[in-house]
N, C-alpha and C positions, 0 to 999 in steps of 0.2 A: 848945233850938231856934236855928238859925242864922239865923231871920228869912226863909228862902225862902219864895217864894209858890207853892203849889201847891194850885190849887182844881179842883174836878170841873167838866167842862164841862157844858152844858144837857143833853146826850145821857147823862151819866152817866160817859162814858170820862175817865180821868185826863188830864191835859195833857202835853205831850211834852216841855216845858222849864219848870223851876222857876227861879225868879229872887228875888236879893236887891235890886232896886231901890228897894224903900220903904224899907229898912233903911239904904242908901248914901245915898239923897238926904237921909232924915232926920239922919244923922249930919253932914251937910255945913249941915244947916238950910236947905235949898233947896226952895222950892217946886215943884210940877207944873211950873208953866209956865216958872220958872227953869231947870229942867233941861231942858223942850223946847227954850228958847231957845239952851242951850249945846250940843244937839247937832242943833240945826236942823229939828226937827219941830214938830207943833202939840202942843198939851196934852192934848188928846184920844188921841194916840198914845200919850204917856206914861202916861196913865189906863189904855188898854188894853195896855199892857206891864205895868204894876204888878199887873194884876188877872189877867193872864194870857189875856185875850181875844184878843191877837194875839202871836205870836211874830216876833221880831225879823228884819229882814233881816240879812244879813251886814256890809251898810254901817252900819246904825244899831249893830249889836252892836259893830262895832270903832268906833264913834264913844263908846258908852257906855263901853267899855274905856279908851279914852283921857281922857275925863272925870274917871272915877273912880280912874284909875291903877293898874287891876287887868286881868288877862287876863280874855278872855272866858269861861274857864271857871271863874274866881272867881266872875263875876257870875251866868252861868247855868248849871244843870246839868238835864242830858237825865234822861228817865225811862229807869231801869235796863231795863225791859222793852222798851221801842223800842230801845235799843241792843242789846240781846240779839238783835234779829234781823238785825243786819247780819254779813254772812258775810266772813270774812277770809281765807279760802283759795281 
C-alpha cells in the first residue's frame, strides 16, 4: 500500500482523486495546522484534502508540490475510470 487516501463519497461514488497527503505530512512530522500554515490555507482545508472531501485547486496542488518537493502526479492520483472518459482524438 502506498498510503493514498481513496474513500467512497457519501453517495457511494468513488472519489476522482486519491492522495498521499497524510503520509507525506507524517513523514515530516508536521501537524495539519503546520501544513496549512506552510501552504497558506486553513487547517480545515487540509483536513478536507486529506480525507478526500475536497479536491485541490490547481493553485493549492502546486503549493503542495513545492512544499513536499514532489510533482503533483506523485501526490495526487486520478481515478482511472475518470481518466478513461478523456478523448484524445
